[in-house]
C-alpha positions in Angstrom: 66.6 55.4 100.5 67.5 57.1 97.2 71.1 57.4 98.4 71.3 53.7 98.9 69.9 53.0 95.5 72.5 55.3 93.8 75.3 53.6 95.6 74.1 50.2 94.6 73.7 51.4 91.0 77.1 52.9 91.0 78.6 49.5 92.2 76.8 47.5 89.5 77.9 50.0 86.9 81.5 49.8 88.2 81.5 45.9 87.9 80.0 46.0 84.4 82.7 48.5 83.3 85.4 46.5 84.9 84.0 43.3 83.2 84.0 44.9 79.8 87.5 46.5 80.3 88.9 43.1 81.5 87.5 41.3 78.3 89.3 43.9 76.1 92.7 43.3 77.4 92.7 39.7 78.2 95.1 37.3 76.1 93.3 35.0 73.5 92.3 31.5 74.3 95.2 29.9 72.4 97.8 32.1 74.2 98.8 29.2 76.5 99.6 27.0 73.5 101.6 29.7 71.6 103.7 30.2 74.9 104.6 26.5 74.9 106.2 26.6 71.5 110.1 26.9 72.0 111.7 30.2 70.8 114.4 30.0 68.2 117.7 31.0 69.9 120.4 32.5 67.7 124.1 31.5 68.0 124.9 35.1 69.3 122.1 34.6 72.1 123.5 31.2 73.3 125.4 31.2 76.6 129.2 31.4 75.9 129.8 28.5 78.3 127.5 26.1 76.5 129.3 23.3 74.5 128.9 23.2 70.7 127.0 19.9 71.0 124.5 21.4 73.4 123.3 24.0 70.8 121.4 21.3 68.9 120.0 21.5 65.4 119.5 25.3 65.8 123.2 25.9 66.3 124.2 23.7 63.4 121.8 25.6 61.1 123.3 28.9 62.0 125.5 30.7 59.4 129.1 31.5 60.5 129.9 35.0 59.9 132.6 35.5 57.2 135.8 37.2 57.7 136.0 41.0 56.9 136.0 41.4 53.2 135.4 37.7 52.2 132.4 36.4 50.7 130.0 34.4 52.9 130.4 30.6 52.2 128.0 28.0 53.8 129.8 25.8 56.3 128.6 22.7 54.6 130.7 23.5 51.4 133.8 24.6 53.3 135.4 21.1 53.4 134.3 19.8 50.0 137.1 18.4 47.8 137.0 19.5 44.1 135.9 16.5 42.0 138.8 15.2 39.6 138.2 16.5 36.0 136.9 14.0 33.6 139.3 12.2 31.3 137.8 14.0 28.2 138.5 17.3 29.9 142.3 16.8 30.0 144.2 18.9 27.5 144.5 17.1 24.2 148.1 16.4 23.1 148.9 17.7 19.6 149.2 14.9 17.0 152.6 13.6 16.2 154.3 14.9 13.2 153.8 13.0 10.0 156.6 10.5 9.3 159.2 11.5 6.9 161.0 8.1 6.7 161.4 6.6 3.2 161.2 3.0 2.2 163.4 1.3 -0.4 162.0 -0.9 -3.0 163.9 -2.8 -5.9 162.4 -3.4 -9.2 163.8 -6.2 -11.6 165.6 -8.4 -12.4 166.4 -7.1 -15.9 168.1 -9.2 -18.4 170.8 -6.6 -19.4 172.0 -3.1 -18.7 170.1 -1.6 -21.7 166.7 -2.8 -20.3 167.6 -1.5 -16.8 168.5 1.9 -18.3 165.2 2.2 -20.2 163.3 1.5 -17.0 165.4 3.9 -14.9 164.6 6.6 -17.5 160.9 5.9 -17.3 161.1 6.3 -13.5 163.0 9.6 -13.7 160.2 10.9 -15.8 157.8 10.0 -13.1 159.7 12.1 -10.5 161.8 9.2 -8.9 165.5 8.9 -8.4 166.5 5.3 -9.4 169.7 3.7 -8.7 170.9 0.8 -10.7 172.9 -2.2 -9.4 174.1 -5.5 -10.6 173.4 -8.9 -8.7 173.9 -12.6 -9.2 170.5 -14.3 -9.7 168.1 -16.2 -12.0 166.1 -14.3 -14.4 163.2 -15.2 -16.9 164.7 -15.7 -20.2 161.7 -16.2 -22.4 159.3 -18.8 -23.9 160.7 -21.8 -25.4 159.1 -23.6 -28.3 160.4 -27.2 -29.0 159.5 -30.7 -30.4 160.1 -34.0 -29.1 163.1 -35.7 -30.7 162.2 -38.6 -33.2 163.4 -42.0 -32.2 165.7 -42.6 -35.1 168.4 -40.6 -36.8 166.5 -40.9 -40.1 163.4 -39.5 -38.6 165.4 -36.8 -37.2 166.8 -35.9 -40.6 163.3 -35.9 -42.2 162.1 -33.7 -39.5 164.8 -31.2 -40.1 164.3 -31.0 -43.8 160.6 -30.5 -43.2 161.2 -27.5 -40.9 163.7 -26.0 -43.2 161.3 -26.1 -46.1 158.8 -24.1 -43.7 161.5 -21.6 -42.9 162.7 -22.9 -39.7 166.3 -23.5 -40.5 168.0 -23.3 -37.0 166.2 -26.3 -35.4 168.9 -27.6 -32.9 169.1 -30.6 -30.8 169.5 -29.7 -27.1 168.7 -30.9 -23.5 165.1 -30.7 -22.8 163.3 -29.5 -19.7 163.2 -33.2 -18.6 165.5 -35.9 -19.3 166.3 -36.5 -22.9 167.0 -34.4 -26.0 164.5 -32.2 -27.9 164.4 -30.2 -31.1 164.5 -26.5 -30.3 162.3 -24.2 -32.5 163.4 -20.9 -30.7 163.4 -18.9 -27.4 161.0 -15.9 -27.6 160.7 -12.8 -25.3 157.7 -11.7 -27.4 154.2 -13.4 -27.0 153.4 -12.9 -30.6 156.5 -14.4 -32.1 156.2 -17.5 -29.8 152.5 -18.0 -30.8 153.4 -17.6 -34.5 156.1 -20.4 -34.2 153.7 -22.6 -32.4 151.1 -22.0 -35.2 153.7 -22.7 -37.9 154.7 -26.0 -36.4 151.1 -27.2 -36.1 150.3 -26.3 -39.7 153.1 -28.9 -40.5 151.3 -31.6 -38.6 153.7 -31.3 -35.6 152.9 -31.1 -31.9 155.0 -28.3 -30.4 155.5 -27.9 -26.6 155.9 -24.5 -24.9 157.9 -23.9 -21.7 159.4 -20.9 -19.9 163.1 -20.7 -19.6 165.3 -19.0 -16.9 168.9 -18.4 -16.9 171.4 -17.6 -14.2 174.3 -15.0 -14.1 174.4 -11.2 -13.8 171.1 -9.4 -13.5 170.1 -5.8 -13.0 167.9 -4.3 -10.4 166.7 -0.6 -9.8 166.4 0.6 -6.3 164.2 3.5 -5.4 163.5 5.4 -2.2 159.8 5.9 -1.9 158.5 8.7 0.3 155.5 8.1 2.6 153.2 9.9 0.1 154.4 8.0 -3.0 152.1 5.2 -4.4 153.4 1.7 -4.6 155.1 0.9 -7.9 154.0 -2.2 -10.1 155.9 -3.6 -13.0 153.2 -2.3 -15.4 154.2 1.2 -14.5 157.4 0.8 -16.3 155.8 0.0 -19.5 157.2 -2.3 -22.2 157.4 -2.7 -25.8 154.2 -3.9 -27.6 153.7 -7.6 -27.2 156.9 -7.9 -25.0 156.6 -10.5 -22.1 157.7 -9.0 -18.8 158.5 -11.0 -15.8 159.5 -8.1 -13.4 159.1 -8.0 -9.7 158.7 -5.3 -7.0 160.5 -6.4 -3.8 162.1 -4.7 -0.7 165.7 -3.6 -1.1 168.3 -5.9 0.3 168.8 -5.2 4.0 165.8 -3.0 4.2 
């Protein structure tokens, strides 16, 4: 009887030990779900006969081994075309050299060669190289002071006597600016002298007229080659005698 109890006890003990041993080595409950997740297959593990399209996303994500000695470059950048350089990145051309061309101007017209020579001397002192030339043209001659001609010869005689008494002895009859004859009191190139003659005529109770006179003939011009850095000239740059009336122009040289 004791023997039978020992055998039963031994079997129960063996079952308990087996149960405990099986619990310690059995996989966890989530093992089935983990086994269902597909395993990542590397490109080197894929079958050689499988087409490239069959590799799926895993194959396209694989990195292609670089050639020996070359740096590894991702396949996605292998076919990229370099973007064109922006316009501002282009090499800037050096600026063109400063222009050295000259421009020719003419100053005048002058009444005579002496006036032109004085102006040329002034320009030489200023660092210029003037050239004088003669041309046909019309030039300002001065301010003309004159009186209307009296209607009768007797009135003309009385007027001349009156003028002579005041110091105007060379009052001449000559064609006026309009149709008819006038009594000339003088042609003046200086404003002060012209104003003095007008004032004297008015003090005698007369009514003088003033007009500018021009004449045609040979006139004198001065040509100057200006550099691009030279300032523009004006007639006032030439200067003039005190009170002298100047009617000069600054124009482009003929044919310039």
